[in-house]
C-alpha positions in Angstrom: 58.3 -23.5 -63.8 59.0 -27.2 -64.6 62.6 -27.9 -63.8 65.0 -30.8 -64.7 63.2 -33.6 -62.8 59.7 -32.7 -64.3 61.1 -32.1 -67.8 62.9 -35.4 -67.7 59.7 -37.1 -66.8 57.9 -35.4 -69.6 60.6 -36.5 -72.0 60.5 -40.1 -70.8 56.7 -40.2 -71.1 56.7 -38.6 -74.6 59.4 -40.9 -75.8 57.3 -44.0 -75.0 54.3 -42.5 -76.7 55.5 -40.8 -79.8 58.9 -42.2 -80.8 58.5 -43.7 -84.2 55.1 -42.2 -84.7 54.1 -39.5 -87.2 52.6 -36.1 -86.7 49.4 -35.8 -88.6 48.5 -32.2 -87.9 48.8 -29.4 -85.3 46.7 -26.5 -84.1 48.5 -23.6 -82.4 45.9 -21.1 -81.0 48.0 -19.0 -78.7 48.8 -15.8 -80.6 52.4 -15.5 -79.3 53.1 -19.2 -78.7 54.8 -20.0 -81.9 58.0 -17.9 -82.0 59.4 -18.9 -85.4 58.1 -18.4 -88.9 60.4 -20.6 -91.0 60.2 -23.6 -91.2 56.4 -23.6 -90.7 54.8 -26.2 -88.4 53.2 -27.8 -91.5 56.7 -28.9 -92.5 56.5 -31.5 -89.7 53.3 -33.2 -91.0 53.7 -36.8 -92.1 57.1 -37.1 -90.5 58.0 -39.5 -87.7 59.6 -38.6 -84.3 63.1 -40.0 -84.1 64.4 -38.3 -80.9 62.9 -36.8 -77.7 65.3 -35.0 -75.5 65.7 -32.4 -72.8 67.6 -29.2 -73.6 67.8 -27.2 -70.4 64.2 -26.7 -69.4 63.0 -27.2 -73.0 61.5 -30.4 -74.5 62.8 -31.1 -78.0 61.3 -33.5 -80.5 63.5 -34.5 -83.5 61.8 -35.6 -86.7 63.1 -38.0 -89.4 63.9 -35.1 -91.9 66.1 -33.1 -89.5 63.6 -30.6 -88.2 62.9 -30.1 -84.5 60.0 -29.0 -82.4 61.1 -27.3 -79.2 58.7 -26.5 -76.4 59.6 -24.2 -73.4 56.8 -24.3 -70.8 58.1 -21.3 -68.9 56.3 -20.8 -65.6 52.7 -22.0 -66.1 52.7 -24.1 -69.3 51.9 -27.8 -68.9 51.7 -30.7 -71.3 48.9 -33.3 -71.5 48.4 -36.6 -73.4 44.9 -36.9 -74.9 43.9 -34.1 -72.6 40.3 -32.8 -72.3 41.0 -29.1 -71.4 40.9 -26.6 -74.2 44.5 -26.2 -75.2 46.6 -23.4 -76.6 48.3 -25.9 -78.9 47.5 -29.5 -80.0 49.8 -31.9 -81.9 48.0 -35.0 -83.3 50.2 -38.0 -83.7 49.1 -41.3 -85.1 49.4 -42.6 -81.5 47.5 -39.9 -79.7 47.4 -36.1 -79.1 49.9 -33.9 -77.2 48.3 -30.7 -75.9 49.7 -27.6 -74.2 47.8 -25.5 -71.7 48.9 -22.5 -69.7 47.4 -21.1 -66.5 47.0 -17.4 -65.8 46.9 -14.5 -68.1 50.7 -14.0 -68.7 51.2 -16.4 -71.5 54.9 -17.0 -71.7 55.2 -20.5 -73.1 57.1 -20.8 -76.3 57.2 -23.1 -79.3 60.0 -23.1 -81.9 60.3 -25.0 -85.2 64.1 -25.4 -85.8 66.4 -27.0 -88.4 68.8 -28.2 -85.7 68.4 -29.4 -82.1 68.2 -26.5 -79.5 71.5 -25.8 -77.8 72.1 -26.2 -74.1 74.6 -23.6 -72.8 75.0 -24.6 -69.2 76.5 -27.8 -67.8 74.3 -30.8 -67.4 74.0 -31.2 -63.6 73.8 -35.0 -63.7 76.8 -35.3 -66.0 79.2 -32.6 -64.9 82.4 -33.7 -63.1 83.4 -32.1 -59.8 86.1 -30.2 -61.6 83.8 -28.9 -64.3 81.2 -28.0 -61.7 83.7 -26.0 -59.6 85.0 -24.2 -62.7 81.5 -23.1 -63.8 80.4 -22.2 -60.3 83.4 -19.9 -59.7 83.5 -18.5 -63.2 81.7 -15.4 -61.8 81.2 -14.2 -58.3 77.5 -14.5 -57.5 75.4 -15.8 -54.7 74.9 -19.6 -54.7 71.2 -19.1 -55.4 71.8 -17.0 -58.5 74.6 -19.3 -59.8 72.5 -22.5 -59.5 69.6 -20.9 -61.4 71.7 -19.3 -64.1 71.1 -21.3 -67.3 74.4 -20.2 -68.7 76.1 -22.1 -65.9 73.8 -25.1 -65.1 71.1 -26.5 -67.2 67.6 -27.1 -65.9 67.8 -25.9 -62.3 65.3 -23.2 -61.1 63.9 -21.7 -58.0 62.5 -24.9 -56.4 65.3 -27.3 -56.8 68.0 -24.8 -56.0 66.3 -24.4 -52.6 66.4 -28.2 -52.1 70.0 -28.5 -53.2 71.3 -25.7 -50.9 69.3 -27.2 -48.0 70.9 -30.6 -48.7 74.3 -29.1 -48.9 73.8 -27.0 -45.7 74.9 -23.8 -47.5 73.5 -20.3 -47.4 71.7 -19.1 -50.5 73.5 -15.8 -50.3 77.0 -17.3 -49.9 79.3 -16.1 -52.6 80.6 -18.6 -55.1 84.2 -17.6 -55.0 84.4 -17.7 -51.2 83.4 -21.4 -51.1 86.0 -23.8 -49.8 86.9 -26.9 -51.8 85.0 -29.0 -49.3 81.9 -26.8 -49.6 82.1 -26.9 -53.4 82.3 -30.7 -53.4 79.4 -30.8 -50.9 77.3 -28.6 -53.2 78.2 -30.7 -56.3 77.2 -33.9 -54.5 74.0 -32.4 -53.2 73.0 -31.2 -56.7 73.4 -34.7 -58.1 71.7 -36.4 -55.2 68.7 -34.1 -55.1 68.0 -34.1 -58.8 68.5 -37.9 -59.2 66.3 -38.6 -56.2 63.5 -36.4 -57.6 63.7 -37.9 -61.1 63.3 -41.4 -59.5 60.6 -40.2 -57.1 58.5 -38.6 -59.9 59.0 -41.6 -62.1 57.7 -43.9 -59.3 54.7 -41.6 -58.6 53.7 -41.5 -62.3 53.7 -45.3 -62.5 53.9 -45.1 -66.3 51.1 -42.6 -66.7 51.6 -39.2 -68.4 52.6 -36.7 -65.7 49.6 -34.4 -64.9 50.5 -33.0 -61.5 53.6 -31.0 -62.4 54.2 -28.4 -59.7 57.0 -26.5 -58.0 55.5 -27.2 -54.6 55.6 -30.8 -53.4 54.8 -32.1 -50.0 58.0 -34.2 -49.8 60.3 -31.2 -50.3 62.5 -30.2 -47.4 62.7 -26.4 -47.9 61.0 -25.0 -51.0 57.5 -23.8 -50.3 57.9 -24.8 -46.6 58.0 -21.4 -45.0 57.0 -21.7 -41.4 57.2 -25.5 -41.4 59.8 -27.4 -39.4 63.0 -28.3 -41.0 63.1 -32.1 -41.5 66.7 -32.2 -40.4 66.8 -30.0 -37.3 63.2 -29.1 -36.5 63.8 -25.4 -36.7 61.4 -23.3 -38.8 62.0 -22.8 -42.5 62.4 -19.1 -43.3 62.3 -17.2 -46.6 63.6 -14.2 -48.6 61.0 -12.7 -50.9 61.9 -10.8 -54.1 59.5 -9.9 -57.0 57.3 -12.9 -57.6 59.9 -15.4 -56.2 61.1 -16.5 -52.8 64.0 -18.4 -51.4 63.4 -20.9 -48.6 66.1 -21.9 -46.2 66.8 -23.2 -42.7 68.7 -20.7 -40.6 70.0 -23.4 -38.2 71.3 -25.7 -41.0 72.4 -23.2 -43.6 73.2 -19.7 -42.2 74.6 -20.4 -38.7 71.4 -19.4 -37.1 71.3 -16.0 -38.8 68.0 -14.7 -40.2 68.6 -13.4 -43.8 67.1 -10.0 -44.5 63.9 -10.0 -46.5 64.2 -7.0 -48.9 60.8 -5.4 -48.3 60.6 -6.0 -44.6 64.3 -5.1 -43.8 63.9 -1.9 -45.7 60.9 -1.1 -43.5 62.3 -2.2 -40.2 65.9 -1.1 -40.8 67.8 -1.5 -37.5 64.8 -3.3 -36.0 65.2 -6.2 -38.4 65.6 -9.4 -36.3 68.9 -11.2 -36.5 67.6 -14.7 -35.4 64.4 -16.7 -35.8 63.8 -16.2 -32.1 63.9 -12.4 -32.5 61.5 -12.7 -35.5 59.0 -14.8 -33.4 59.2 -12.2 -30.6 58.6 -9.4 -33.1 55.5 -11.2 -34.4 54.1 -11.4 -30.9 54.4 -7.7 -30.2 
């Protein structure tokens, strides 16, 4: 799912291409893509874009008569500028055409036509003060992984960048929010700002002014996310993972959990008392 850095890049790229330009027509072919009935999409025709902003993981386009077009790409939705692939939706502006495609069969992307800008519930990670961050983090007692990816608490962070933030902060993904010390909380806040800012800058430099076409949750430069079995760039130990449903959490035992191997739900249920406690025990188990 595109997260804050990717969505920010989409917003910047769209702003430079459609701000001040009018929407001529639109074609929405996905049967469940448009989630609102009133106002209709035709109400946007002939009106110019006056604002392009991020609202959480959504991309919001404001028009000169007060209506808004909000796009949530969910997991597999992607945007293209003057794209050639058959799209689920196409928006023709007087400056070019914005298209939306979605990989796979589970089409979850959403489009809303609204009479007000979409609201963001959680704190903006790059704007939140240390005090506001700590208050939101400890408002409920959850694991750090769950808290960082909860849109009610923090806006725009998902599975990929929560792994990167926790690795940078040297904190366990299953540490409980209310048990964090003031120093650990401050470290997590700093890591969040650093990681997200660095990745916005990195993606911007990689795009070189072009529309972002290689939006993915797995990037070679990432330290932990998607790096299961690879060496940790900080200590050289192997990155491990916890798998659940269709997601996984990647972490470094040496840097984040005091050398302890976190229990993978499926495997730990199967192995019970034989579940390895350290990466070394896991490697020995694999070699049996």
